Each structure stands twice: as structure tokens, then as C-alpha cells.
MDAnalysis code that builds the backbone (N, CA, C; Angstrom):
import MDAnalysis as mda
import numpy as np

u = mda.Universe.empty(690, n_residues=230, atom_resindex=np.repeat(np.arange(230), 3), trajectory=True)
u.add_TopologyAttr("name", ["N", "CA", "C"] * 230)
u.add_TopologyAttr("resid", np.arange(1, 231))
u.add_TopologyAttr("resname", ["MET", "PHE", "GLN", "ILE", "ILE", "GLU", "GLN", "GLY", "GLY", "VAL", "ILE", "MET", "ILE", "LEU", "ILE", "LEU", "VAL", "LEU", "SER", "VAL", "PHE", "ALA", "VAL", "ALA", "ILE", "ILE", "THR", "GLU", "ARG", "LEU", "LEU", "TYR", "PHE", "ARG", "LYS", "ILE", "GLN", "THR", "ASP", "GLU", "GLU", "GLN", "PHE", "ILE", "SER", "ARG", "LEU", "LYS", "ARG", "THR", "LEU", "GLU", "LYS", "GLY", "HIS", "PHE", "GLU", "GLU", "ALA", "LEU", "SER", "ILE", "CYS", "GLU", "ASN", "ASN", "PRO", "ALA", "PRO", "ILE", "THR", "ASN", "LEU", "MET", "ARG", "VAL", "GLY", "ILE", "GLU", "HIS", "ARG", "ASN", "TYR", "SER", "ALA", "GLU", "THR", "ILE", "LYS", "ALA", "THR", "ILE", "THR", "ASP", "ALA", "ALA", "SER", "LEU", "GLU", "VAL", "PRO", "ARG", "MET", "GLU", "ARG", "TYR", "LEU", "SER", "PHE", "LEU", "GLY", "THR", "ILE", "ALA", "HIS", "ILE", "SER", "PRO", "LEU", "LEU", "GLY", "LEU", "LEU", "GLY", "THR", "VAL", "THR", "GLY", "ASN", "ILE", "GLN", "ALA", "PHE", "GLY", "VAL", "LEU", "GLY", "ASP", "PHE", "GLY", "ALA", "VAL", "GLY", "ASP", "PRO", "SER", "LEU", "LEU", "ALA", "ARG", "GLY", "ILE", "SER", "GLU", "ALA", "LEU", "LEU", "THR", "THR", "ALA", "ALA", "GLY", "ILE", "ILE", "VAL", "SER", "ILE", "PRO", "ALA", "ILE", "VAL", "PHE", "TYR", "ASN", "TYR", "LEU", "VAL", "SER", "ARG", "VAL", "ASN", "HIS", "SER", "ILE", "ILE", "ARG", "LEU", "GLU", "ASN", "ARG", "VAL", "SER", "GLU", "LEU", "VAL", "MET", "LEU", "LEU", "LYS", "GLY", "PRO", "GLU", "MET", "ALA", "ALA", "THR", "GLU", "ALA", "GLY", "ILE", "ARG", "ASP", "ALA", "THR", "ALA", "ALA", "LYS", "LEU", "ALA", "ALA", "GLU", "GLU", "THR", "ASP", "ASP", "SER", "PHE", "PRO", "SER", "LEU"])
u.atoms.positions = np.array([
    [96.015, 129.036, 29.909],
    [95.224, 130.212, 30.284],
    [94.969, 131.106, 29.067],
    [96.056, 131.423, 28.354],
    [95.909, 132.282, 27.174],
    [95.105, 131.581, 26.080],
    [95.236, 130.263, 26.030],
    [94.472, 129.510, 25.038],
    [92.974, 129.591, 25.337],
    [92.628, 129.512, 26.620],
    [91.214, 129.614, 27.014],
    [90.664, 130.990, 26.674],
    [91.467, 132.027, 26.959],
    [91.033, 133.391, 26.647],
    [90.843, 133.557, 25.143],
    [91.774, 132.975, 24.392],
    [91.671, 133.069, 22.934],
    [90.430, 132.350, 22.420],
    [90.131, 131.202, 23.005],
    [88.949, 130.448, 22.590],
    [87.656, 131.187, 22.942],
    [87.669, 131.876, 24.084],
    [86.470, 132.605, 24.512],
    [86.242, 133.890, 23.759],
    [87.276, 134.417, 23.143],
    [87.138, 135.628, 22.342],
    [86.947, 136.888, 23.170],
    [86.289, 137.865, 22.569],
    [86.100, 139.170, 23.207],
    [85.291, 139.047, 24.496],
    [84.281, 138.192, 24.502],
    [83.441, 138.017, 25.689],
    [84.276, 137.531, 26.869],
    [85.167, 136.602, 26.625],
    [86.030, 136.094, 27.691],
    [86.934, 137.192, 28.234],
    [87.422, 138.045, 27.361],
    [88.262, 139.164, 27.802],
    [87.458, 140.109, 28.691],
    [86.212, 140.390, 28.303],
    [85.355, 141.253, 29.121],
    [85.114, 140.644, 30.502],
    [84.856, 139.348, 30.540],
    [84.633, 138.676, 31.825],
    [85.893, 138.726, 32.679],
    [87.047, 138.546, 32.047],
    [88.316, 138.616, 32.771],
    [88.530, 140.011, 33.354],
    [88.227, 141.038, 32.573],
    [88.361, 142.416, 33.068],
    [87.430, 142.649, 34.252],
    [86.195, 142.169, 34.162],
    [85.245, 142.318, 35.268],
    [85.735, 141.593, 36.517],
    [86.365, 140.434, 36.331],
    [86.887, 139.698, 37.487],
    [87.989, 140.480, 38.187],
    [88.816, 141.167, 37.408],
    [89.879, 141.992, 37.995],
    [89.273, 143.131, 38.805],
    [88.261, 143.792, 38.254],
    [87.578, 144.856, 38.984],
    [86.940, 144.317, 40.264],
    [86.320, 143.148, 40.176],
    [85.659, 142.562, 41.345],
    [86.664, 142.284, 42.458],
    [87.795, 141.695, 42.105],
    [88.827, 141.400, 43.104],
    [89.351, 142.692, 43.726],
    [89.557, 143.714, 42.907],
    [90.060, 144.993, 43.410],
    [89.067, 145.631, 44.380],
    [87.791, 145.624, 44.028],
    [86.766, 146.222, 44.893],
    [86.655, 145.461, 46.208],
    [86.607, 144.140, 46.124],
    [86.480, 143.324, 47.338],
    [87.664, 143.551, 48.266],
    [88.867, 143.548, 47.712],
    [90.070, 143.758, 48.525],
    [90.067, 145.135, 49.169],
    [89.747, 146.161, 48.387],
    [89.749, 147.533, 48.911],
    [88.727, 147.716, 50.021],
    [87.525, 147.167, 49.833],
    [86.468, 147.324, 50.838],
    [86.779, 146.539, 52.113],
    [87.333, 145.340, 51.979],
    [87.688, 144.557, 53.162],
    [88.751, 145.269, 53.987],
    [89.756, 145.810, 53.320],
    [90.799, 146.557, 54.026],
    [90.229, 147.817, 54.660],
    [89.303, 148.465, 53.973],
    [88.676, 149.690, 54.492],
    [87.913, 149.406, 55.785],
    [87.056, 148.394, 55.772],
    [86.262, 148.094, 56.969],
    [87.137, 147.588, 58.110],
    [88.171, 146.847, 57.770],
    [89.081, 146.380, 58.817],
    [89.787, 147.556, 59.479],
    [90.205, 148.519, 58.685],
    [90.925, 149.677, 59.219],
    [90.032, 150.529, 60.113],
    [88.821, 150.850, 59.641],
    [87.975, 151.744, 60.436],
    [87.514, 151.063, 61.722],
    [87.347, 149.738, 61.702],
    [86.926, 149.053, 62.916],
    [88.069, 148.974, 63.916],
    [89.289, 148.732, 63.427],
    [90.452, 148.667, 64.314],
    [90.741, 150.022, 64.936],
    [90.696, 151.073, 64.122],
    [90.997, 152.410, 64.623],
    [89.891, 152.939, 65.527],
    [88.657, 152.483, 65.308],
    [87.518, 153.047, 66.032],
    [87.611, 152.802, 67.533],
    [87.984, 151.595, 67.938],
    [88.031, 151.273, 69.358],
    [89.043, 152.155, 70.085],
    [90.222, 152.309, 69.492],
    [91.244, 153.155, 70.107],
    [90.794, 154.609, 70.139],
    [90.175, 155.041, 69.067],
    [89.739, 156.432, 68.974],
    [88.655, 156.744, 69.995],
    [87.649, 155.891, 70.116],
    [86.537, 156.138, 71.029],
    [87.029, 156.207, 72.465],
    [87.902, 155.294, 72.837],
    [88.438, 155.289, 74.200],
    [89.186, 156.585, 74.498],
    [90.015, 157.010, 73.566],
    [90.779, 158.250, 73.755],
    [89.867, 159.463, 73.767],
    [88.878, 159.472, 72.887],
    [87.980, 160.620, 72.795],
    [87.126, 160.754, 74.052],
    [86.672, 159.641, 74.609],
    [85.867, 159.692, 75.827],
    [86.644, 160.330, 76.969],
    [87.889, 159.906, 77.124],
    [88.712, 160.478, 78.197],
    [88.889, 161.978, 78.005],
    [89.071, 162.387, 76.760],
    [89.270, 163.811, 76.473],
    [88.007, 164.616, 76.746],
    [86.859, 164.103, 76.331],
    [85.604, 164.828, 76.537],
    [85.216, 164.880, 78.007],
    [85.494, 163.814, 78.737],
    [85.181, 163.806, 80.166],
    [85.970, 164.871, 80.918],
    [87.149, 165.215, 80.390],
    [87.953, 166.283, 80.994],
    [87.527, 167.663, 80.517],
    [86.631, 167.708, 79.516],
    [86.177, 168.989, 78.990],
    [87.131, 169.621, 77.999],
    [88.071, 168.855, 77.461],
    [89.045, 169.375, 76.495],
    [88.469, 169.232, 75.080],
    [87.573, 170.128, 74.729],
    [86.859, 170.002, 73.457],
    [87.753, 170.282, 72.250],
    [88.657, 171.247, 72.370],
    [89.545, 171.554, 71.251],
    [90.474, 170.380, 70.951],
    [90.942, 169.738, 72.002],
    [91.785, 168.553, 71.811],
    [90.985, 167.427, 71.160],
    [89.722, 167.300, 71.557],
    [88.855, 166.277, 70.963],
    [88.653, 166.541, 69.475],
    [88.462, 167.815, 69.120],
    [88.317, 168.162, 67.705],
    [89.587, 167.837, 66.931],
    [90.725, 168.090, 67.550],
    [92.003, 167.794, 66.899],
    [92.161, 166.290, 66.667],
    [91.719, 165.493, 67.632],
    [91.780, 164.036, 67.482],
    [90.937, 163.587, 66.294],
    [89.744, 164.166, 66.180],
    [88.847, 163.799, 65.077],
    [89.437, 164.188, 63.724],
    [90.018, 165.374, 63.655],
    [90.566, 165.855, 62.388],
    [91.787, 165.053, 61.955],
    [92.551, 164.549, 62.923],
    [93.759, 163.795, 62.600],
    [93.488, 162.317, 62.335],
    [92.245, 161.891, 62.548],
    [91.884, 160.488, 62.325],
    [90.618, 160.406, 61.474],
    [90.711, 160.768, 60.194],
    [89.513, 160.789, 59.345],
    [88.908, 159.400, 59.164],
    [87.634, 159.295, 59.468],
    [86.868, 158.058, 59.340],
    [85.400, 158.424, 59.527],
    [84.476, 157.553, 59.170],
    [83.056, 157.891, 59.354],
    [82.719, 158.294, 60.778],
    [83.180, 157.529, 61.767],
    [82.844, 157.832, 63.153],
    [83.477, 159.140, 63.607],
    [84.725, 159.398, 63.191],
    [85.386, 160.628, 63.611],
    [84.741, 161.847, 62.974],
    [84.298, 161.718, 61.742],
    [83.628, 162.839, 61.079],
    [82.324, 163.189, 61.774],
    [81.576, 162.178, 62.194],
    [80.320, 162.432, 62.904],
    [80.585, 163.012, 64.287],
    [81.585, 162.476, 64.970],
    [81.930, 162.990, 66.293],
    [82.361, 164.452, 66.209],
    [83.123, 164.774, 65.186],
    [83.585, 166.157, 65.028],
    [82.406, 167.106, 64.865],
    [81.426, 166.711, 64.052],
    [80.237, 167.548, 63.856],
    [79.496, 167.729, 65.171],
    [79.364, 166.643, 65.932],
    [78.670, 166.738, 67.214],
    [79.381, 167.650, 68.193],
    [80.697, 167.547, 68.257],
    [81.467, 168.386, 69.186],
    [81.402, 169.850, 68.771],
    [81.448, 170.108, 67.475],
    [81.359, 171.490, 66.993],
    [80.022, 172.133, 67.356],
    [78.975, 171.334, 67.510],
    [77.643, 171.854, 67.856],
    [77.295, 171.550, 69.317],
    [78.306, 171.423, 70.158],
    [78.083, 171.037, 71.553],
    [77.279, 172.058, 72.346],
    [77.266, 173.324, 71.901],
    [76.543, 174.364, 72.637],
    [75.056, 174.401, 72.296],
    [74.641, 173.551, 71.361],
    [73.228, 173.494, 70.995],
    [72.531, 172.413, 71.820],
    [71.232, 172.312, 71.640],
    [70.461, 171.313, 72.380],
    [70.780, 169.913, 71.868],
    [70.413, 168.914, 72.673],
    [70.669, 167.524, 72.287],
    [69.943, 167.174, 70.996],
    [68.724, 167.692, 70.826],
    [67.960, 167.412, 69.612],
    [68.646, 167.997, 68.383],
    [69.186, 169.209, 68.537],
    [69.884, 169.848, 67.419],
    [71.158, 169.092, 67.066],
    [71.869, 168.628, 68.085],
    [73.096, 167.863, 67.846],
    [72.785, 166.588, 67.074],
    [71.739, 165.884, 67.508],
    [71.360, 164.645, 66.822],
    [70.958, 164.909, 65.373],
    [70.195, 165.989, 65.152],
    [69.757, 166.315, 63.789],
    [70.950, 166.658, 62.898],
    [71.904, 167.393, 63.454],
    [73.091, 167.776, 62.685],
    [73.935, 166.555, 62.332],
    [74.080, 165.655, 63.294],
    [74.856, 164.438, 63.044],
    [74.155, 163.550, 62.022],
    [72.829, 163.522, 62.076],
    [72.067, 162.740, 61.096],
    [72.315, 163.255, 59.681],
    [72.354, 164.584, 59.537],
    [72.651, 165.169, 58.225],
    [74.054, 164.783, 57.761],
    [75.004, 164.813, 58.703],
    [76.378, 164.441, 58.350],
    [76.471, 162.960, 57.988],
    [75.665, 162.136, 58.655],
    [75.688, 160.696, 58.375],
    [75.220, 160.385, 56.961],
    [74.348, 161.239, 56.431],
    [73.869, 161.024, 55.059],
    [74.997, 161.144, 54.043],
    [76.098, 161.782, 54.436],
    [77.276, 161.876, 53.566],
    [78.243, 160.718, 53.798],
    [78.242, 160.180, 55.014],
    [79.186, 159.115, 55.349],
    [78.736, 157.754, 54.825],
    [77.437, 157.508, 54.835],
    [76.936, 156.204, 54.383],
    [77.329, 155.916, 52.930],
    [77.177, 156.878, 51.999],
    [77.626, 156.598, 50.625],
    [79.111, 156.272, 50.536],
    [79.920, 156.841, 51.419],
    [81.349, 156.518, 51.409],
    [81.571, 155.060, 51.814],
    [80.785, 154.580, 52.767],
    [80.915, 153.180, 53.170],
    [80.402, 152.240, 52.085],
    [79.444, 152.713, 51.293],
    [78.876, 151.892, 50.219],
    [79.636, 152.053, 48.902],
    [80.767, 152.718, 48.952],
    [81.526, 153.009, 47.736],
    [81.851, 151.735, 46.947],
    [81.612, 151.776, 45.662],
    [81.895, 150.692, 44.709],
    [80.978, 149.470, 44.857],
    [80.141, 149.416, 45.880],
    [79.329, 148.214, 46.079],
    [78.300, 148.027, 44.964],
    [77.752, 149.119, 44.467],
    [76.790, 148.990, 43.370],
    [77.474, 148.426, 42.124],
    [78.724, 148.825, 41.894],
    [79.479, 148.296, 40.759],
    [79.744, 146.806, 40.945],
    [80.084, 146.418, 42.187],
    [80.312, 145.001, 42.466],
    [79.038, 144.189, 42.240],
    [77.901, 144.733, 42.657],
    [76.635, 144.054, 42.419],
    [76.329, 143.920, 40.938],
    [76.675, 144.958, 40.180],
    [76.470, 144.895, 38.730],
    [77.333, 143.809, 38.097],
    [78.580, 143.719, 38.542],
    [79.476, 142.672, 38.030],
    [78.902, 141.290, 38.324],
    [78.386, 141.123, 39.545],
    [77.826, 139.826, 39.937],
    [76.651, 139.423, 39.053],
    [75.876, 140.403, 38.603],
    [74.685, 140.096, 37.816],
    [74.975, 139.922, 36.321],
    [75.893, 140.720, 35.792],
    [76.081, 140.672, 34.337],
    [77.118, 139.646, 33.897],
    [77.972, 139.177, 34.809],
    [79.002, 138.206, 34.411],
    [78.404, 136.931, 33.821],
    [77.426, 136.294, 34.485],
    [76.846, 135.093, 33.856],
    [76.079, 135.399, 32.576],
    [75.507, 136.598, 32.490],
    [74.805, 136.969, 31.259],
    [75.784, 137.127, 30.105],
    [76.934, 137.737, 30.399],
    [77.965, 137.841, 29.366],
    [78.442, 136.450, 28.945],
    [78.603, 135.569, 29.945],
    [79.014, 134.205, 29.626],
    [78.008, 133.502, 28.739],
    [76.731, 133.700, 29.044],
    [75.685, 133.095, 28.215],
    [75.701, 133.672, 26.807],
    [75.933, 134.985, 26.720],
    [76.025, 135.613, 25.401],
    [77.177, 135.018, 24.597],
    [78.311, 134.815, 25.272],
    [79.452, 134.206, 24.590],
    [79.149, 132.800, 24.110],
    [78.401, 132.055, 24.920],
    [78.029, 130.697, 24.523],
    [77.105, 130.703, 23.310],
    [76.141, 131.616, 23.320],
    [75.201, 131.701, 22.198],
    [75.930, 132.057, 20.905],
    [76.761, 133.085, 20.968],
    [77.483, 133.492, 19.753],
    [78.454, 132.407, 19.303],
    [79.067, 131.715, 20.288],
    [79.980, 130.627, 19.937],
    [79.264, 129.477, 19.254],
    [78.075, 129.157, 19.751],
    [77.294, 128.084, 19.117],
    [76.851, 128.468, 17.707],
    [76.502, 129.727, 17.549],
    [76.124, 130.195, 16.210],
    [77.279, 129.998, 15.232],
    [78.478, 130.355, 15.683],
    [79.649, 130.181, 14.824],
    [79.920, 128.705, 14.548],
    [79.753, 127.868, 15.608],
    [80.025, 126.436, 15.447],
    [79.073, 125.805, 14.436],
    [77.789, 126.133, 14.549],
    [76.823, 125.575, 13.596],
    [77.030, 126.156, 12.196],
    [77.509, 127.392, 12.155],
    [77.804, 127.977, 10.853],
    [78.925, 127.242, 10.157],
    [79.958, 126.882, 10.926],
    [81.070, 126.117, 10.359],
    [80.590, 124.752, 9.888],
    [79.728, 124.113, 10.708],
    [79.200, 122.803, 10.323],
    [78.393, 122.898, 9.036],
    [77.646, 123.979, 8.890],
    [76.868, 124.171, 7.672],
    [77.761, 124.340, 6.460],
    [78.888, 124.999, 6.658],
    [79.813, 125.190, 5.538],
    [80.393, 123.864, 5.058],
    [80.613, 122.941, 6.020],
    [81.187, 121.649, 5.654],
    [80.130, 120.635, 5.220],
    [78.866, 120.983, 5.433],
    [77.796, 120.071, 5.038],
    [77.393, 119.159, 6.174],
    [76.247, 118.513, 6.034],
    [75.708, 117.670, 7.097],
    [76.586, 116.461, 7.369],
    [77.407, 116.065, 6.386],
    [78.235, 114.870, 6.574],
    [79.613, 115.236, 7.118],
    [79.756, 116.468, 7.580],
    [81.034, 116.899, 8.113],
    [81.401, 116.142, 9.376],
    [82.619, 116.385, 9.852],
    [83.120, 115.714, 11.050],
    [82.353, 116.200, 12.279],
    [81.636, 115.327, 13.030],
    [80.889, 115.752, 14.222],
    [81.792, 116.326, 15.317],
    [83.049, 115.879, 15.338],
    [83.964, 116.387, 16.360],
    [84.209, 117.880, 16.197],
    [84.068, 118.363, 14.983],
    [84.230, 119.799, 14.729],
    [83.150, 120.587, 15.454],
    [81.919, 120.082, 15.400],
    [80.811, 120.730, 16.105],
    [80.993, 120.623, 17.613],
    [81.400, 119.446, 18.083],
    [81.594, 119.245, 19.522],
    [82.665, 120.182, 20.063],
    [83.743, 120.351, 19.306],
    [84.812, 121.240, 19.739],
    [84.334, 122.681, 19.793],
    [83.531, 123.073, 18.821],
    [83.020, 124.442, 18.807],
    [82.090, 124.717, 19.972],
    [81.211, 123.764, 20.281],
    [80.297, 123.940, 21.412],
    [81.071, 123.963, 22.725],
    [82.080, 123.101, 22.839],
    [82.900, 123.059, 24.052],
    [83.575, 124.401, 24.302],
    [84.126, 124.977, 23.253],
    [84.768, 126.281, 23.387],
    [83.752, 127.364, 23.750],
    [82.546, 127.252, 23.196],
    [81.519, 128.255, 23.470],
    [81.079, 128.220, 24.926],
    [81.047, 127.024, 25.517],
    [80.599, 126.885, 26.905],
    [81.608, 127.441, 27.909],
    [82.834, 127.671, 27.473],
    [83.851, 128.216, 28.375],
    [83.437, 129.572, 28.936],
    [82.796, 130.393, 28.120],
    [82.412, 131.726, 28.590],
    [81.327, 131.645, 29.665],
    [80.393, 130.708, 29.515],
    [79.371, 130.540, 30.554],
    [80.004, 130.120, 31.871],
    [80.923, 129.170, 31.813],
    [81.614, 128.727, 33.027],
    [82.389, 129.877, 33.662],
    [83.072, 130.659, 32.832],
    [83.845, 131.788, 33.355],
    [82.936, 132.826, 34.005],
    [81.803, 133.110, 33.374],
    [80.870, 134.082, 33.940],
    [80.335, 133.650, 35.284],
    [80.013, 132.358, 35.420],
    [79.508, 131.845, 36.700],
    [80.599, 131.872, 37.761],
    [81.823, 131.527, 37.369],
    [82.948, 131.544, 38.314],
    [83.169, 132.946, 38.876],
    [83.011, 133.957, 38.049],
    [83.162, 135.343, 38.514],
    [81.961, 135.767, 39.350],
    [80.779, 135.345, 38.953],
    [79.546, 135.812, 39.588],
    [79.380, 135.302, 41.016],
    [79.676, 134.031, 41.263],
    [79.404, 133.442, 42.581],
    [80.148, 134.164, 43.707],
    [81.481, 134.299, 43.649],
    [82.154, 135.028, 44.733],
    [81.766, 136.500, 44.791],
    [81.457, 137.090, 43.637],
    [81.043, 138.497, 43.637],
    [79.741, 138.675, 44.406],
    [78.787, 137.764, 44.223],
    [77.520, 137.835, 44.960],
    [77.748, 137.628, 46.449],
    [78.571, 136.638, 46.790],
    [78.840, 136.344, 48.200],
    [79.454, 137.552, 48.900],
    [80.482, 138.132, 48.295],
    [81.149, 139.268, 48.928],
    [80.291, 140.527, 48.887],
    [79.467, 140.679, 47.869],
    [78.556, 141.823, 47.825],
    [77.602, 141.783, 49.015],
    [76.986, 140.630, 49.248],
    [76.066, 140.500, 50.381],
    [76.791, 140.694, 51.711],
    [78.002, 140.163, 51.798],
    [78.777, 140.321, 53.030],
    [79.110, 141.785, 53.290],
    [79.552, 142.488, 52.261],
    [79.929, 143.889, 52.425],
    [78.716, 144.760, 52.726],
    [77.568, 144.447, 52.137],
    [76.344, 145.191, 52.458],
    [75.988, 145.002, 53.927],
    [76.146, 143.777, 54.433],
    [75.877, 143.542, 55.855],
    [76.864, 144.298, 56.734],
    [78.108, 144.423, 56.287],
    [79.093, 145.206, 57.047],
    [78.688, 146.668, 57.109],
    [78.176, 147.184, 56.006],
    [77.697, 148.568, 55.990],
    [76.551, 148.742, 56.974],
    [75.598, 147.820, 56.966],
    [74.451, 147.917, 57.875],
    [74.888, 147.853, 59.336],
    [75.812, 146.959, 59.643],
    [76.320, 146.863, 61.007],
    [77.074, 148.131, 61.400],
    [77.808, 148.695, 60.460],
    [78.540, 149.934, 60.737],
    [77.583, 151.082, 61.022],
    [76.464, 151.131, 60.303],
    [75.473, 152.183, 60.532],
    [74.884, 152.058, 61.934],
    [74.563, 150.828, 62.341],
    [74.030, 150.610, 63.691],
    [75.058, 151.010, 64.736],
    [76.316, 150.661, 64.496],
    [77.371, 151.013, 65.436],
    [77.553, 152.525, 65.516],
    [77.440, 153.203, 64.380],
    [77.539, 154.663, 64.378],
    [76.409, 155.285, 65.190],
    [75.211, 154.745, 65.063],
    [74.078, 155.274, 65.825],
    [74.320, 155.137, 67.325],
    [74.886, 154.006, 67.737],
    [75.191, 153.811, 69.157],
    [76.265, 154.782, 69.624],
    [77.269, 154.994, 68.792],
    [78.338, 155.925, 69.160],
    [77.814, 157.353, 69.256],
    [76.904, 157.702, 68.376],
    [76.320, 159.046, 68.409],
    [75.552, 159.253, 69.706],
    [74.807, 158.244, 70.131],
    [74.069, 158.344, 71.394],
    [75.030, 158.523, 72.560],
    [76.151, 157.800, 72.523],
    [77.157, 157.949, 73.573],
    [77.727, 159.363, 73.581],
    [77.972, 159.904, 72.398],
    [78.520, 161.256, 72.307],
    [77.548, 162.279, 72.871],
    [76.280, 162.160, 72.515],
    [75.279, 163.111, 73.010],
    [75.204, 163.047, 74.530],
    [75.297, 161.848, 75.086],
    [75.269, 161.719, 76.545],
    [76.505, 162.342, 77.175],
    [77.653, 162.217, 76.517],
    [78.866, 162.841, 77.047],
    [78.768, 164.362, 77.017],
    [78.199, 164.880, 75.925],
    [78.126, 166.332, 75.769],
    [76.988, 166.945, 76.562],
    [75.851, 166.249, 76.585],
    [74.646, 166.832, 77.175],
    [74.104, 166.023, 78.346],
    [74.844, 165.016, 78.780],
    [74.371, 164.183, 79.875],
    [74.065, 164.962, 81.139],
    [75.023, 165.761, 81.661],
    [74.740, 166.545, 82.870],
    [73.573, 167.506, 82.686],
    [73.526, 168.142, 81.523],
    [72.436, 169.090, 81.268],
    [71.092, 168.384, 81.209],
    [71.072, 167.219, 80.533],
    [69.831, 166.463, 80.444],
    [69.409, 165.940, 81.807],
    [70.394, 165.508, 82.614],
    [70.076, 165.026, 83.959],
    [69.514, 166.148, 84.823],
    [70.127, 167.343, 84.688],
    [69.641, 168.483, 85.464],
    [68.228, 168.866, 85.040],
    [67.988, 168.804, 83.743],
    [66.641, 169.127, 83.247],
    [65.615, 168.141, 83.767],
    [65.982, 166.850, 83.715],
    [65.061, 165.834, 84.218],
    [64.831, 165.996, 85.713],
    [65.902, 166.344, 86.453],
    [65.750, 166.561, 87.893],
    [64.842, 167.751, 88.166],
    [65.007, 168.803, 87.359],
    [64.147, 169.978, 87.518],
    [62.691, 169.656, 87.247],
    [62.467, 168.841, 86.222],
    [61.090, 168.441, 85.901],
    [60.498, 167.610, 87.031],
    [61.307, 166.702, 87.581],
    [60.818, 165.874, 88.689],
    [60.503, 166.724, 89.908],
    [61.398, 167.696, 90.206],
    [61.165, 168.568, 91.359],
    [59.910, 169.403, 91.170],
    [59.733, 169.928, 89.951],
    [58.552, 170.750, 89.686],
    [57.280, 169.921, 89.795],
    [57.347, 168.699, 89.294],
    [56.178, 167.814, 89.376],
    [55.857, 167.465, 90.819],
    [56.908, 167.183, 91.602],
    [56.699, 166.858, 93.013],
    [56.116, 168.043, 93.766],
    [56.616, 169.251, 93.471],
    [56.102, 170.450, 94.135],
    [54.645, 170.690, 93.779],
    [54.306, 170.446, 92.511],
    [52.924, 170.640, 92.075],
    [51.991, 169.655, 92.763],
    [52.429, 168.413, 92.875],
    [51.613, 167.406, 93.546],
    [51.454, 167.723, 95.020],
    [52.537, 168.198, 95.636],
    [52.464, 168.561, 97.052],
    [51.498, 169.710, 97.267],
    [51.528, 170.692, 96.343],
    [50.615, 171.834, 96.461],
    [49.170, 171.385, 96.301],
    [48.933, 170.462, 95.378],
    [47.570, 169.968, 95.175],
    [47.074, 169.205, 96.391],
    [47.974, 168.424, 97.013],
    [47.578, 167.690, 98.213],
    [47.268, 168.646, 99.358],
    [48.041, 169.740, 99.450],
    [47.794, 170.731, 100.503],
    [46.447, 171.397, 100.307],
    [46.122, 171.732, 99.061],
    [44.832, 172.361, 98.768],
    [43.684, 171.416, 99.088],
    [43.877, 170.147, 98.824],
    [42.810, 169.173, 99.074],
    [42.594, 168.917, 100.555],
    [43.617, 169.219, 101.384],
    [43.495, 168.950, 102.822],
    [42.611, 169.955, 103.533],
    [42.344, 171.135, 102.920],
    [41.483, 172.152, 103.522],
    [40.100, 172.050, 102.913],
    [39.064, 171.808, 103.758],
    [37.709, 171.715, 103.211],
    [37.224, 173.063, 102.748],
    [36.484, 173.075, 101.673],
    [35.933, 174.330, 101.166],
    [34.756, 174.758, 102.006],
    [34.604, 176.086, 102.213],
    [33.511, 176.640, 103.025],
    [32.274, 176.839, 102.181],
])
């Protein structure tokens, strides 16, 4: 292992450092999404029961004691429960603009690692070949061909290392981006559920009032039409 790193030179060390960062980011993000998804189901069930009882302060306490994207959005919605449904949705949307970057944390860096690792490997190969041909030139055209072959072989190590780092980084980057997108959709559904819990009765009463008013208006129009004009 150390011999390979030594043969690859500074470029190989850079690729190795990037691989360590990639593994750290992937591990941290996987654990993060696993945690928020596991905690979310328990939290939503508990929060629904609390809100259905009208215990809003207890619901706020639950959100504050369980920090996560969904709990932060729920807390904002509950704090604005006395406003209209449209205002609650707008406020939660503003809060979501802060939560999405937290879910995307480090992903841009992981994407950068995925793209530059093979380029660094190629750079190492190019510089290694330059050195190999330079050595061959020093020994003359009749020098030992194995010397050139060994130099090229060592130079190609950096390209292989860059590709080895890049492939899993790309795979996990795409996977984690899809997890973020799915989480955003799930948050939108949870927000709709929250608005219905907070404003469901009020919205139902409003809709019932509109239906009653419409029915009364239609009945009045039918009554007017039943009397012929003189």
C-alpha cells in the first residue's frame, strides 16, 4: 500500500485524501437520513395525538426536543396556528428553504470529489509519463525498455486510483440526491397533514358556509323565477 502511494507521488496522496473525505461524507449522510426517517414516524404519530387533543404547547415542546427538518417545520406551523391556512403554508415554505440546504449538506463537495478524482489521476499519469520518457532520454534510445515500461506502469496507478474513488462517489452522490428529493416530497405531505390538523375544522366550516350560502342563493333565485313578472 505504502509502495503504491510512494510510486504515485503527490497526486496519489491527494486522491487518497479525497477518498477519505468521500467515505466520511457518505457515512455521515447515510446515518443522517436513517436517523431522521426512523425518528420521523414515531414523532408524527405522537404529534398527531397531541394536536388532536389541542395541546399545542406540548406539541411545541415535542418539536423543540426532537430537532430535525420535519420537527422544525412543524414547530413553525404550530407557532402560526392562529393565522390562516395560506399564511401557515407560506411561513412553512420559508422555513423549508432553510431546511433543504441542511439535507444537502456536503453533497456538492461529494460531487466535486467524484468529478475531479479521475482528472487528478489522469494528471498523475501524464506527469508520470513525462518523467518516464525523460529518464529514457537520459539513458539514450538504446536504454533498457523495461525502464520505460516500469515508469509508465507506475504512472497509470494514479488513473486507476482516481477512477476507483470516482465510481462509488458518483453512485452515492446520485443516491443521496434522490434521498433529498424524496425527503422534500415527504415534508410537503407532512405539512399538508399539519395544516389539516390545525385548520381542518375551520376550513370545513368555511366550506360548509360557502355551500349553504350558495344553496340559499340558488333557492332565492328559483323562488324569484316562480313568480311571473307583471
